[in-house]
VOPAGU-2260 file (C-alpha; in pm, 1 decimal, decimal comma):
REM VOPAGU-2260
SITE   aa  ch    i         X         Y         Z
SITE  MET   A    0    8160,2   12008,7    6193,2
SITE  GLU   A    1    7780,5   12102,5    6246,1
SITE  LEU   A    2    7897,5   12298,1    6537,6
SITE  SER   A    3    7480,1   12419,4    6546,1
SITE  LYS   A    4    7422,3   12088,8    6697,4
SITE  ILE   A    5    7559,5   12234,5    7061,1
SITE  GLU   A    6    7371,9   12540,6    7027,4
SITE  PRO   A    7    7019,8   12390,8    7190,7
SITE  PHE   A    8    7298,4   12352,2    7541,4
SITE  LEU   A    9    7523,4   12662,2    7566,6
SITE  GLU   A   10    7311,6   12916,9    7362,8
SITE  GLY   A   11    7185,4   13189,2    7650,4
SITE  LYS   A   12    7403,4   13017,2    7921,4
SITE  THR   A   13    7645,1   13228,3    8200,1
SITE  ILE   A   14    7900,7   13006,4    8279,5
SITE  PHE   A   15    8174,9   13104,8    8598,9
SITE  ILE   A   16    8491,6   12905,3    8514,9
SITE  THR   A   17    8766,7   12960,4    8826,2
SITE  GLY   A   18    9145,5   12908,4    8752,0
SITE  ALA   A   19    9093,8   13126,2    8472,3
SITE  THR   A   20    9449,5   13227,7    8355,7
SITE  GLY   A   21    9503,5   12833,6    8404,2
SITE  PHE   A   22    9587,8   12569,2    8090,7
SITE  LEU   A   23    9279,2   12387,8    8107,9
SITE  ALA   A   24    9040,2   12682,8    8123,1
SITE  LYS   A   25    9188,3   12886,7    7890,0
SITE  ILE   A   26    9097,9   12582,2    7578,9
SITE  LEU   A   27    8774,6   12596,8    7767,2
SITE  VAL   A   28    8741,3   12952,0    7695,0
SITE  GLU   A   29    8840,1   12961,4    7373,3
SITE  LYS   A   30    8631,3   12628,4    7265,9
SITE  ILE   A   31    8328,3   12790,8    7357,4
SITE  LEU   A   32    8363,3   13099,0    7202,0
SITE  ARG   A   33    8450,4   12936,9    6895,3
SITE  ILE   A   34    8163,7   12697,1    6905,3
SITE  GLN   A   35    7901,0   12907,4    7059,0
SITE  SER   A   36    7938,2   13276,2    7060,7
SITE  ASN   A   37    7608,2   13284,1    7165,3
SITE  VAL   A   38    7658,8   13180,5    7491,1
SITE  LYS   A   39    7537,1   13478,9    7756,5
SITE  LYS   A   40    7827,5   13546,1    7966,8
SITE  LEU   A   41    8132,0   13420,9    8077,1
SITE  TYR   A   42    8227,1   13529,1    8418,5
SITE  LEU   A   43    8601,1   13419,7    8456,3
SITE  LEU   A   44    8775,9   13458,6    8829,6
SITE  VAL   A   45    9091,1   13604,0    8807,6
SITE  ARG   A   46    9369,3   13619,5    9087,2
SITE  ALA   A   47    9399,2   13979,7    9106,0
SITE  SER   A   48    9370,8   14308,8    9329,1
SITE  ASP   A   49    9048,1   14472,2    9136,0
SITE  THR   A   50    8887,6   14441,8    8789,2
SITE  LYS   A   51    9112,5   14676,1    8629,1
SITE  PHE   A   52    9369,8   14410,7    8709,5
SITE  ALA   A   53    9185,9   14123,1    8660,5
SITE  LYS   A   54    9120,8   14250,0    8261,0
SITE  LYS   A   55    9495,9   14299,3    8225,5
SITE  ARG   A   56    9571,0   13975,4    8341,2
SITE  PHE   A   57    9318,6   13833,9    8169,0
SITE  ASN   A   58    9417,3   14059,8    7831,0
SITE  ASP   A   59    9819,8   13963,0    7864,2
SITE  GLU   A   60    9791,8   13536,0    8009,0
SITE  VAL   A   61    9526,0   13453,7    7837,5
SITE  MET   A   62    9370,6   13637,2    7518,4
SITE  GLN   A   63    9759,9   13744,2    7389,6
SITE  THR   A   64    9842,1   13330,0    7389,7
SITE  GLU   A   65    9888,3   13147,6    7077,3
SITE  LEU   A   66    9605,1   12965,2    7135,2
SITE  PHE   A   67    9350,5   13184,4    7021,9
SITE  SER   A   68    9495,9   13259,7    6709,1
SITE  VAL   A   69    9286,3   13040,3    6483,8
SITE  LEU   A   70    8945,2   13219,2    6630,9
SITE  ARG   A   71    9082,8   13525,2    6572,3
SITE  GLU   A   72    9177,2   13433,0    6223,7
SITE  LYS   A   73    8806,9   13319,2    6171,6
SITE  ILE   A   74    8639,9   13564,1    6310,7
SITE  GLY   A   75    8897,4   13856,2    6280,5
SITE  ALA   A   76    9081,6   14043,3    6519,1
SITE  LYS   A   77    8785,9   14353,0    6535,5
SITE  LYS   A   78    8536,3   14117,4    6576,5
SITE  LEU   A   79    8665,4   13908,6    6872,7
SITE  ASN   A   80    8757,3   14212,4    7037,3
SITE  SER   A   81    8402,5   14294,9    7040,8
SITE  LEU   A   82    8280,6   13923,5    7154,7
SITE  ILE   A   83    8503,9   13908,4    7415,5
SITE  GLU   A   84    8390,9   14292,7    7554,7
SITE  GLU   A   85    8055,5   14186,4    7538,7
SITE  LYS   A   86    8035,5   13823,1    7689,1
SITE  VAL   A   87    8369,1   13794,8    7872,9
SITE  PHE   A   88    8379,3   13918,3    8235,6
SITE  PRO   A   89    8665,3   13883,1    8438,5
SITE  VAL   A   90    8614,9   13907,6    8857,0
SITE  ALA   A   91    8884,2   13943,0    9050,3
SITE  GLY   A   92    8904,7   13734,3    9324,8
SITE  ASP   A   93    9026,0   13452,3    9530,1
SITE  ILE   A   94    8888,3   13121,0    9564,1
SITE  SER   A   95    9094,9   13055,5    9883,9
SITE  PHE   A   96    8854,1   13298,0   10011,6
SITE  GLU   A   97    8502,7   13315,9   10082,5
SITE  ASP   A   98    8253,8   13466,8    9814,0
SITE  PHE   A   99    8615,7   13459,2    9670,0
SITE  GLY   A  100    8665,7   13772,8    9808,8
SITE  ILE   A  101    8467,9   13975,8    9597,4
SITE  GLU   A  102    8346,6   14239,9    9806,6
SITE  ASN   A  103    8140,8   14453,8    9538,4
SITE  SER   A  104    7774,5   14338,3    9666,3
SITE  GLU   A  105    7587,0   14431,1    9366,5
SITE  MET   A  106    7827,5   14299,8    9142,6
SITE  LYS   A  107    7808,9   13930,5    9359,3
SITE  ASP   A  108    7444,2   13973,3    9375,6
SITE  GLY   A  109    7397,4   14014,7    9013,7
SITE  ILE   A  110    7612,9   13709,4    8990,0
SITE  PHE   A  111    7428,6   13474,9    9184,8
SITE  LYS   A  112    7111,1   13530,3    9022,9
SITE  GLU   A  113    7269,6   13472,8    8661,9
SITE  ILE   A  114    7496,8   13165,8    8693,3
SITE  ASP   A  115    7380,1   12874,1    8552,6
SITE  ILE   A  116    7709,7   12635,5    8482,8
SITE  MET   A  117    7963,3   12653,0    8755,5
SITE  ILE   A  118    8321,8   12549,2    8652,4
SITE  ASN   A  119    8608,5   12441,1    8905,6
SITE  SER   A  120    8953,8   12438,7    8731,4
SITE  ALA   A  121    9130,7   12608,8    8983,4
SITE  ALA   A  122    9441,0   12427,6    9148,3
SITE  THR   A  123    9790,4   12385,3    9250,5
SITE  THR   A  124    9890,4   12064,3    9074,1
SITE  ARG   A  125   10268,9   12107,2    9251,4
SITE  PHE   A  126   10332,8   11775,4    9376,7
SITE  ASP   A  127   10521,0   11878,0    9642,0
SITE  GLU   A  128   10338,6   12200,9    9718,3
SITE  ARG   A  129   10361,5   12409,0   10048,9
SITE  TYR   A  130   10111,2   12220,7   10297,3
SITE  ASP   A  131    9950,4   12571,5   10361,8
SITE  ILE   A  132    9855,0   12685,8    9977,1
SITE  ALA   A  133    9793,7   12340,6    9868,7
SITE  MET   A  134    9520,2   12310,9   10141,9
SITE  ASN   A  135    9404,5   12658,4   10115,5
SITE  ILE   A  136    9347,9   12598,4    9688,8
SITE  ASN   A  137    9312,3   12233,5    9684,2
SITE  VAL   A  138    9048,1   12166,0    9964,4
SITE  LEU   A  139    8871,3   12468,8   10122,2
SITE  GLY   A  140    8909,6   12656,8    9778,8
SITE  ALA   A  141    8681,5   12362,6    9673,5
SITE  PHE   A  142    8438,9   12397,1    9945,3
SITE  ASN   A  143    8417,2   12769,2    9877,2
SITE  VAL   A  144    8338,1   12720,0    9513,0
SITE  LEU   A  145    8098,7   12478,9    9643,5
SITE  LYS   A  146    7914,7   12747,3    9917,7
SITE  PHE   A  147    7901,1   12992,1    9605,5
SITE  ALA   A  148    7716,8   12760,3    9366,1
SITE  LYS   A  149    7473,4   12657,8    9626,6
SITE  ARG   A  150    7382,1   13057,6    9681,7
SITE  CYS   A  151    7348,3   13080,1    9307,8
SITE  ALA   A  152    6950,9   13049,7    9253,8
SITE  ASN   A  153    6949,6   12866,2    8872,6
SITE  VAL   A  154    7262,3   12674,8    8934,0
SITE  LYS   A  155    7240,4   12381,9    8755,6
SITE  ILE   A  156    7571,7   12212,1    8799,3
SITE  LEU   A  157    7935,3   12205,0    8914,1
SITE  VAL   A  158    8185,6   12068,8    8751,9
SITE  HIS   A  159    8495,0   12035,2    8975,1
SITE  VAL   A  160    8827,5   11913,3    8761,1
SITE  SER   A  161    8981,8   11708,2    9013,3
SITE  THR   A  162    9287,8   11430,8    8919,6
SITE  ALA   A  163    9257,3   11037,0    8901,0
SITE  TYR   A  164    9589,6   10995,4    9064,7
SITE  VAL   A  165    9339,7   11065,9    9401,4
SITE  CYS   A  166    9383,1   10701,4    9415,1
SITE  GLY   A  167    9734,0   10729,7    9519,6
SITE  GLU   A  168    9968,5   10446,3    9441,6
SITE  GLY   A  169    9747,8   10248,9    9215,3
SITE  GLU   A  170    9835,2    9909,3    9308,1
SITE  GLY   A  171    9474,4    9824,1    9160,2
SITE  VAL   A  172    9432,9    9594,6    8855,0
SITE  LEU   A  173    9152,1    9875,2    8753,3
SITE  ILE   A  174    9068,0   10169,4    8955,0
SITE  PRO   A  175    8665,2   10242,8    9028,2
SITE  GLU   A  176    8519,2   10578,8    8938,7
SITE  LYS   A  177    8437,8   10584,6    9293,2
SITE  SER   A  178    8378,6   10888,2    9552,5
SITE  PHE   A  179    8508,6   10938,4    9867,2
SITE  ILE   A  180    8360,1   10901,4   10201,7
SITE  LEU   A  181    8474,1   11217,2   10457,0
SITE  GLY   A  182    8728,5   11127,9   10656,1
SITE  GLU   A  183    8846,1   10811,7   10419,9
SITE  THR   A  184    9152,3   10719,7   10410,2
SITE  LEU   A  185    9402,0   10492,4   10187,0
SITE  ASN   A  186    9597,4   10321,1   10406,6
SITE  LYS   A  187    9234,2   10221,8   10660,9
SITE  ASN   A  188    9449,6   10267,7   10935,0
SITE  SER   A  189    9448,2   10645,3   11033,0
SITE  LYS   A  190    9181,7   10917,4   11081,8
SITE  LEU   A  191    9159,0   11219,1   10884,1
SITE  GLU   A  192    8995,7   11543,0   11010,4
SITE  ILE   A  193    9011,0   11762,2   10775,7
SITE  ASP   A  194    8993,7   12036,6   11089,9
SITE  VAL   A  195    9306,3   11869,8   11264,1
SITE  GLU   A  196    9470,1   11909,2   10933,6
SITE  ARG   A  197    9428,3   12284,5   10941,8
SITE  LYS   A  198    9505,3   12301,9   11296,3
SITE  VAL   A  199    9830,5   12086,5   11235,7
SITE  ILE   A  200    9885,9   12374,6   10977,7
SITE  GLU   A  201    9852,8   12643,0   11210,0
SITE  GLU   A  202   10068,6   12504,8   11489,5
SITE  LYS   A  203   10360,8   12426,7   11239,0
SITE  LEU   A  204   10323,8   12786,9   11116,2
SITE  LYS   A  205   10342,3   12960,4   11483,2
SITE  GLU   A  206   10682,9   12728,5   11533,8
SITE  LEU   A  207   10842,9   12799,5   11227,2
SITE  GLU   A  208   10758,0   13208,3   11264,1
SITE  ALA   A  209   10887,2   13190,3   11600,4
SITE  GLN   A  210   11240,2   13033,5   11422,0
SITE  SER   A  211   11296,7   13338,1   11210,4
SITE  LEU   A  212   11368,4   13147,9   10905,1
SITE  THR   A  213   11432,6   13254,4   10577,4
SITE  THR   A  214   11138,4   13240,4   10344,2
SITE  ARG   A  215   11332,3   12934,9   10148,9
SITE  GLU   A  216   11391,1   12743,0   10499,2
SITE  MET   A  217   10952,8   12811,0   10583,9
SITE  THR   A  218   10866,5   12694,8   10187,5
SITE  MET   A  219   11084,0   12398,7   10232,2
SITE  ALA   A  220   10945,4   12286,2   10603,2
SITE  MET   A  221   10613,4   12342,9   10497,6
SITE  ARG   A  222   10634,7   12143,5   10168,5
SITE  ASP   A  223   10772,4   11866,1   10425,7
SITE  LEU   A  224   10463,8   11902,2   10605,5
SITE  GLY   A  225   10226,6   11812,4   10338,8
SITE  ILE   A  226   10448,0   11499,4   10221,0
SITE  GLN   A  227   10443,4   11345,1   10577,2
SITE  ARG   A  228   10064,8   11435,1   10615,4
SITE  ALA   A  229    9982,8   11320,3   10312,9
SITE  ASN   A  230   10225,6   10991,9   10349,5
SITE  LEU   A  231   10032,7   10978,4   10707,2
SITE  HIS   A  232    9698,0   10887,6   10531,6
SITE  GLY   A  233    9803,8   10636,3   10267,8
SITE  TRP   A  234    9890,8   10932,0    9990,3
SITE  PRO   A  235   10187,2   10958,8    9767,5
SITE  ASN   A  236   10185,3   11367,5    9777,1
SITE  THR   A  237   10032,5   11697,3    9888,4
SITE  TYR   A  238    9859,9   11712,3    9560,1
SITE  SER   A  239    9668,9   11390,7    9558,8
SITE  PHE   A  240    9588,3   11374,9    9901,3
SITE  THR   A  241    9476,2   11791,4    9888,6
SITE  LYS   A  242    9244,4   11716,3    9558,9
SITE  ALA   A  243    9129,3   11413,2    9757,3
SITE  MET   A  244    9004,1   11594,9   10045,8
SITE  GLY   A  245    8852,9   11879,5    9796,6
SITE  GLU   A  246    8646,0   11590,6    9676,6
SITE  MET   A  247    8517,9   11497,5    9975,3
SITE  LEU   A  248    8398,8   11827,9   10120,3
SITE  LEU   A  249    8222,1   11823,4    9736,4
SITE  GLY   A  250    8047,7   11487,4    9826,0
SITE  HIS   A  251    7937,6   11544,4   10216,8
SITE  TYR   A  252    7815,5   11961,1   10156,8
SITE  LYS   A  253    7670,3   11918,0    9784,0
SITE  GLU   A  254    7283,8   11847,6    9956,9
SITE  ASN   A  255    7092,4   11911,4    9611,4
SITE  LEU   A  256    7366,2   12046,8    9374,5
SITE  GLN   A  257    7452,0   11833,3    9073,8
SITE  VAL   A  258    7793,8   11783,0    9102,2
SITE  VAL   A  259    7957,6   11648,6    8853,1
SITE  ILE   A  260    8334,5   11518,2    8909,8
SITE  ILE   A  261    8645,6   11489,9    8573,0
SITE  ARG   A  262    8935,4   11318,8    8677,2
SITE  PRO   A  263    9159,6   11352,8    8446,1
SITE  THR   A  264    9523,2   11174,0    8435,1
SITE  ILE   A  265    9822,7   11305,1    8284,6
SITE  ILE   A  266    9701,8   11625,5    8098,3
SITE  THR   A  267    9957,0   11652,7    7787,9
SITE  SER   A  268    9931,7   11903,1    7457,1
SITE  THR   A  269    9621,5   11949,1    7207,6
SITE  TYR   A  270    9521,5   11678,7    7008,6
SITE  LYS   A  271    9364,0   11841,7    6815,1
SITE  GLU   A  272    9163,6   12157,9    6911,2
SITE  PRO   A  273    9220,3   12474,8    6831,3
SITE  PHE   A  274    9547,9   12320,4    6665,6
SITE  PRO   A  275    9756,7   12018,0    6772,9
SITE  GLY   A  276   10049,7   12034,2    7006,6
SITE  TRP   A  277    9959,5   12356,7    7178,4
SITE  ILE   A  278   10099,3   12361,4    7608,7
SITE  GLU   A  279   10173,7   12575,4    7895,5
SITE  GLY   A  280   10375,7   12508,4    8167,3
SITE  VAL   A  281   10639,5   12229,5    8243,0
SITE  LYS   A  282   10353,9   11921,1    8328,1
SITE  THR   A  283   10460,1   11598,5    8476,6
SITE  VAL   A  284   10574,8   11390,9    8199,9
SITE  ASP   A  285   10736,7   11750,8    8032,3
SITE  SER   A  286   10981,9   11717,2    8308,2
SITE  PHE   A  287   11173,5   11450,9    8161,3
SITE  ILE   A  288   11148,5   11621,2    7816,8
SITE  VAL   A  289   11279,7   11927,9    7902,0
SITE  THR   A  290   11617,1   11749,6    8125,9
SITE  TYR   A  291   11645,8   11483,1    7856,6
SITE  GLY   A  292   11616,4   11722,9    7533,5
SITE  LYS   A  293   11865,2   11929,0    7683,1
SITE  GLY   A  294   12138,1   11681,9    7726,7
SITE  ILE   A  295   12088,2   11733,0    8115,8
SITE  MET   A  296   12012,2   11402,8    8201,4
SITE  ASN   A  297   11999,2   11056,0    8039,1
SITE  PHE   A  298   11909,4   10831,2    8283,7
SITE  CYS   A  299   11591,7   10802,3    8505,7
SITE  PHE   A  300   11438,8   10594,9    8800,5
SITE  GLY   A  301   11089,4   10402,4    8624,0
SITE  ASP   A  302   10979,1   10074,7    8541,9
SITE  PRO   A  303   10997,7    9988,9    8120,4
SITE  ASN   A  304   10672,8    9856,9    8184,0
SITE  THR   A  305   10455,9   10117,0    8372,3
SITE  LYS   A  306   10184,9   10275,1    8218,8
SITE  LEU   A  307   10177,9   10609,7    8177,7
SITE  ASP   A  308    9800,2   10732,4    8118,8
SITE  MET   A  309    9797,4   11024,0    7961,1
SITE  ILE   A  310    9532,1   11252,3    7811,0
SITE  PRO   A  311    9547,5   11578,3    7554,0
SITE  GLY   A  312    9426,5   11887,9    7719,7
SITE  ASP   A  313    9163,8   11954,5    7450,4
SITE  MET   A  314    8999,9   11636,5    7531,0
SITE  VAL   A  315    8983,2   11674,0    7926,7
SITE  VAL   A  316    8831,7   12025,8    7780,7
SITE  ASP   A  317    8562,5   11831,2    7588,0
SITE  SER   A  318    8489,9   11587,2    7844,1
SITE  ILE   A  319    8370,0   11851,4    8095,0
SITE  LEU   A  320    8140,7   12019,0    7800,0
SITE  ALA   A  321    8019,2   11640,1    7768,0
SITE  SER   A  322    7913,2   11612,4    8081,4
SITE  ILE   A  323    7702,3   11953,2    8123,4
SITE  LEU   A  324    7510,8   11818,7    7808,3
SITE  ALA   A  325    7498,3   11511,7    7938,9
SITE  HIS   A  326    7350,5   11634,4    8287,3
SITE  ILE   A  327    7176,5   11961,1    8209,8
SITE  GLY   A  328    7066,8   11941,5    7843,0
SITE  ASN   A  329    6778,7   11878,7    7693,5
SITE  TYR   A  330    6912,7   11526,9    7641,2
SITE  GLN   A  331    6914,9   11478,4    8048,9
SITE  TYR   A  332    7104,2   11176,9    7974,0
SITE  TYR   A  333    7142,9   11087,0    8379,7
SITE  SER   A  334    7020,3   11136,2    8708,7
SITE  SER   A  335    7126,4   11437,6    8926,4
SITE  GLU   A  336    7358,7   11237,3    9171,4
SITE  GLU   A  337    7717,5   11307,7    9201,8
SITE  LEU   A  338    7917,4   11130,9    8879,4
SITE  ILE   A  339    8262,7   11056,7    8887,1
SITE  TYR   A  340    8449,4   11050,8    8562,8
SITE  HIS   A  341    8833,2   10911,9    8471,8
SITE  ILE   A  342    8975,2   11078,9    8186,3
SITE  SER   A  343    9219,0   10841,9    8124,1
SITE  SER   A  344    9394,1   10581,9    7808,9
SITE  SER   A  345    9549,2   10310,4    8062,9
SITE  LYS   A  346    9206,4   10046,2    8032,6
SITE  ILE   A  347    9136,1   10085,3    7587,8
SITE  ASN   A  348    9509,5   10250,4    7432,5
SITE  PRO   A  349    9715,7   10212,5    7727,4
SITE  LEU   A  350   10096,1   10344,3    7654,4
SITE  LYS   A  351   10410,4   10258,5    7828,8
SITE  SER   A  352   10703,0   10377,3    7941,5
SITE  SER   A  353   10917,0   10179,8    7724,6
SITE  ASP   A  354   10729,5   10303,6    7418,4
SITE  MET   A  355   10814,4   10687,6    7553,1
SITE  GLN   A  356   11177,4   10568,5    7620,6
SITE  LEU   A  357   11221,3   10534,5    7258,9
SITE  PHE   A  358   11008,0   10818,1    7117,5
SITE  LEU   A  359   11210,0   11089,4    7318,2
SITE  PHE   A  360   11559,1   10884,8    7164,7
SITE  GLN   A  361   11419,7   10902,8    6830,2
SITE  TYR   A  362   11306,8   11277,6    6806,8
SITE  PHE   A  363   11584,1   11434,4    7017,7
SITE  THR   A  364   11814,0   11232,6    6741,0
SITE  LYS   A  365   11616,1   11334,7    6434,5
SITE  ASN   A  366   11586,1   11694,5    6588,7
SITE  PRO   A  367   11883,7   11793,0    6836,5
SITE  TRP   A  368   11786,9   12105,2    7044,7
SITE  ILE   A  369   12052,9   12391,3    7008,6
SITE  ASN   A  370   12128,6   12547,5    7286,5
SITE  LYS   A  371   12239,9   12929,6    7345,5
SITE  ASP   A  372   12565,9   12896,8    7231,7
SITE  GLY   A  373   12448,3   12722,1    6893,4
SITE  ASN   A  374   12584,4   12421,9    7031,7
SITE  ILE   A  375   12418,8   12096,7    6917,1
SITE  ILE   A  376   12322,4   11861,5    7204,0
SITE  LYS   A  377   12363,3   11482,1    7152,2
SITE  VAL   A  378   12102,9   11265,4    7319,3
SITE  GLY   A  379   12208,3   10872,8    7446,8
SITE  LYS   A  380   11904,0   10629,3    7482,9
SITE  LEU   A  381   11752,4   10695,3    7794,7
SITE  THR   A  382   11808,4   10441,5    8059,7
SITE  LEU   A  383   11531,5   10303,1    8291,7
SITE  PHE   A  384   11634,5   10175,7    8638,2
SITE  SER   A  385   11327,2    9984,1    8754,8
SITE  SER   A  386   11398,5   10011,6    9167,4
SITE  MET   A  387   11541,8   10263,0    9375,3
SITE  GLU   A  388   11826,6   10110,0    9448,1
SITE  SER   A  389   11931,2   10041,6    9133,5
SITE  PHE   A  390   11894,0   10386,4    9045,0
SITE  ARG   A  391   12126,1   10523,0    9348,3
SITE  SER   A  392   12418,1   10231,5    9296,7
SITE  TYR   A  393   12433,5   10379,9    8910,0
SITE  THR   A  394   12474,8   10754,2    9017,1
SITE  SER   A  395   12726,4   10640,9    9312,9
SITE  THR   A  396   12895,6   10427,8    9081,9
SITE  TYR   A  397   12897,1   10639,9    8800,7
SITE  TYR   A  398   12833,5   11005,0    8885,5
SITE  TRP   A  399   12936,9   11026,8    9270,9
SITE  PRO   A  400   13356,0   10945,1    9249,7
SITE  LEU   A  401   13371,0   11215,7    8963,2
SITE  LEU   A  402   13175,5   11419,2    9133,9
SITE  LYS   A  403   13385,9   11459,9    9466,6
SITE  ILE   A  404   13683,3   11479,4    9249,3
SITE  LEU   A  405   13533,8   11795,8    9110,4
SITE  GLU   A  406   13421,4   11936,4    9439,2
SITE  LEU   A  407   13794,5   11913,9    9585,0
SITE  ALA   A  408   13892,7   12077,2    9208,9
SITE  ASN   A  409   13636,3   12317,5    9317,2
SITE  VAL   A  410   13740,2   12397,6    9645,8
SITE  LEU   A  411   14060,8   12429,2    9554,8
SITE  SER   A  412   14006,6   12706,8    9313,9
SITE  TRP   A  413   14079,8   12483,5    8971,1
SITE  ARG   A  414   13800,7   12743,1    8834,8
SITE  HIS   A  415   13863,5   12557,2    8495,4
SITE  PHE   A  416   13665,2   12256,7    8656,6
SITE  ASP   A  417   13420,0   12521,0    8847,4
SITE  LYS   A  418   13122,6   12477,3    8554,4
SITE  THR   A  419   13231,4   12089,1    8536,7
SITE  TYR   A  420   13134,6   12040,5    8888,4
SITE  LYS   A  421   12799,1   12256,5    8890,9
SITE  ASP   A  422   12673,1   12101,6    8577,1
SITE  LEU   A  423   12750,1   11715,1    8684,7
SITE  LYS   A  424   12590,4   11821,6    9058,6
SITE  ARG   A  425   12292,8   12003,3    8848,8
SITE  LYS   A  426   12261,6   11672,4    8663,6
SITE  ILE   A  427   12285,6   11447,8    8987,3
SITE  ASP   A  428   12051,9   11651,3    9208,7
SITE  MET   A  429   11756,6   11723,8    8932,4
SITE  ALA   A  430   11738,2   11296,4    8860,0
SITE  ILE   A  431   11701,7   11214,5    9189,5
SITE  ARG   A  432   11464,2   11462,9    9264,1
SITE  LEU   A  433   11255,5   11415,6    8976,5
SITE  SER   A  434   11255,0   11033,4    9054,6
SITE  GLU   A  435   11176,6   11064,8    9428,7
SITE  LEU   A  436   10870,0   11316,8    9337,1
SITE  TYR   A  437   10729,3   11121,4    9051,1
SITE  ARG   A  438   10832,1   10768,0    9154,6
SITE  PRO   A  439   10421,9   10663,5    9229,1
SITE  TYR   A  440   10358,7   10735,2    8869,7
SITE  LEU   A  441   10686,4   10615,4    8714,4
SITE  LEU   A  442   10596,6   10239,6    8885,5
SITE  PHE   A  443   10201,1   10300,3    8809,1
SITE  HIS   A  444   10089,4    9941,4    8703,7
SITE  GLY   A  445    9707,7   10040,7    8740,2
SITE  SER   A  446    9446,3   10096,3    8519,0
SITE  PHE   A  447    9156,8   10377,7    8555,6
SITE  ASP   A  448    8829,8   10258,9    8519,8
SITE  ASP   A  449    8621,6   10430,5    8251,8
SITE  ALA   A  450    8212,7   10317,0    8297,5
SITE  ASN   A  451    8118,5   10594,6    8328,7
SITE  THR   A  452    8277,5   10806,5    8088,7
SITE  LYS   A  453    8261,9   10529,0    7819,0
SITE  ARG   A  454    7867,3   10577,1    7910,6
SITE  LEU   A  455    7875,0   10958,9    7823,4
SITE  ARG   A  456    8116,4   10932,1    7484,7
SITE  MET   A  457    7877,1   10684,6    7355,7
SITE  ALA   A  458    7541,7   10920,5    7500,7
SITE  MET   A  459    7752,8   11195,2    7284,4
SITE  LYS   A  460    7765,2   10968,5    6963,5
SITE  GLU   A  461    7374,5   10888,3    7042,7
SITE  TYR   A  462    7271,8   11273,9    7010,2
SITE  LYS   A  463    7539,9   11285,2    6702,6
SITE  MET   A  464    7798,0   11535,8    6923,6
SITE  ASP   A  465    8106,0   11327,4    6922,1
SITE  ASP   A  466    8273,1   11550,1    6627,7
SITE  VAL   A  467    8230,9   11833,2    6826,9
SITE  LEU   A  468    8284,4   11690,9    7144,8
SITE  ASN   A  469    8560,1   11416,5    7099,1
SITE  PHE   A  470    8749,1   11288,1    7440,7
SITE  ASP   A  471    8793,4   10922,5    7336,1
SITE  PRO   A  472    9221,0   10813,4    7345,3
SITE  SER   A  473    9146,8   10487,5    7108,1
SITE  CYS   A  474    9173,7   10766,6    6803,5
SITE  ILE   A  475    9551,5   10813,4    6948,6
SITE  LYS   A  476    9844,3   10677,7    6752,1
SITE  TRP   A  477   10093,0   10751,0    7018,4
SITE  GLU   A  478   10381,4   10719,7    6785,4
SITE  ASP   A  479   10257,5   10990,8    6599,2
SITE  TYR   A  480   10104,4   11263,6    6841,3
SITE  PHE   A  481   10435,4   11205,0    7031,6
SITE  MET   A  482   10666,4   11230,7    6749,0
SITE  ASN   A  483   10441,5   11491,6    6539,2
SITE  THR   A  484   10219,2   11694,0    6825,5
SITE  HIS   A  485   10353,6   11685,5    7134,3
SITE  LEU   A  486   10758,4   11635,4    7146,3
SITE  PRO   A  487   10715,3   11918,9    6874,3
SITE  GLY   A  488   10507,3   12146,2    7076,0
SITE  ALA   A  489   10692,0   12108,6    7415,7
SITE  VAL   A  490   11011,7   12218,8    7211,2
SITE  ASN   A  491   10796,6   12543,4    7071,4
SITE  HIS   A  492   10655,8   12600,2    7411,4
SITE  LEU   A  493   10847,2   12479,0    7691,2
SITE  PHE   A  494   11193,7   12466,0    7541,9
């Protein structure tokens, strides 16, 4: 790898990254430090009460992860510590607040003068997040990042990480890399006003506070509200709805600032860099991997022909860096207009649910999970039900009668059956919850157009940068990736 090729574009640059303790941001920080130690500064926004705590969180949650082992081995622990001390500056703050809540005016003014590049990777990715939390982070947070960037004297670009699933249910055969208009809805039958949505949240919170509810009851009510408001405007869940609203604000208020939006699909473990199979946090598909591999659930709602559009985390990071190179580097490949990039695999290298079904069975049959009691967990073939009716019929026919018997035994204090009852009920509850939450993606038949991203890949080839910044999913052999990279990585890091 000719790493010197990237020097003209990152050397001497000051980069501000939000969501610094998140999965993608960690990969991004590691990559920058590994390929370009001559970056001027990395400001990393960390949710913390002060700088001391921000540094501690960065050290504990970022630097101490296995992700940095390759870089530590490459240059040595002492040199890495010196590099971090010289180049990396954790900043205590939160995108939910104006100017991220940074009160030190001297520090803030210095940052405003220095920043060349802003990357917003901060988000709450829970599909059924509390509506107030999702609004503060994914919508108002994105707007706060934009306002902060516009106050930076020398900023050249803002890269915002969104999601391809802002498209909603994905009924279209080819979903375009198209921006949103402020107030646009997916169902075209309602009127979306972000200020109205904020008012709805405010009024709901007042109503709930008057009822003296528990924290859990309050949380469940606010989660339900998010789903209701998303469904009203045509989105399947709070996550995709609030990410879409965040994009709307960026597009409408960006003015002359160059804004690029990266829309990855389902993000999985690293494909290659800094090593294959690193993952952190249970992502969408990993919920099913964990429950299946641990023997909790061997049935699921989903169409075998559904396209599971997945993309490794390091490819998403490479696309972020490539977009910066293309828009502000010496190559100046694109104009300053806003561009959307689908970082996806469904168009050029599709993967079906039936493929994943087979990979899971093969892997956990050959490599069974051993639980804490030392017992080997045997898995059966994962059963997929392509309609919610057949899925519910299955649970009713085969599980509910037994559950009712065990429930009666539990009521009668037949302690021998208590654990069996709880385990079975847990399986059913988890299967239903996961299936309902991920229904739009388990029945997703669309493909994401990646015309802009294809041009970006071509630009990297033209500049002989495609070996440094690889985000071409056509090179992925899915069976090999899952059997030898992602599933071992999930077992190692998530189980």
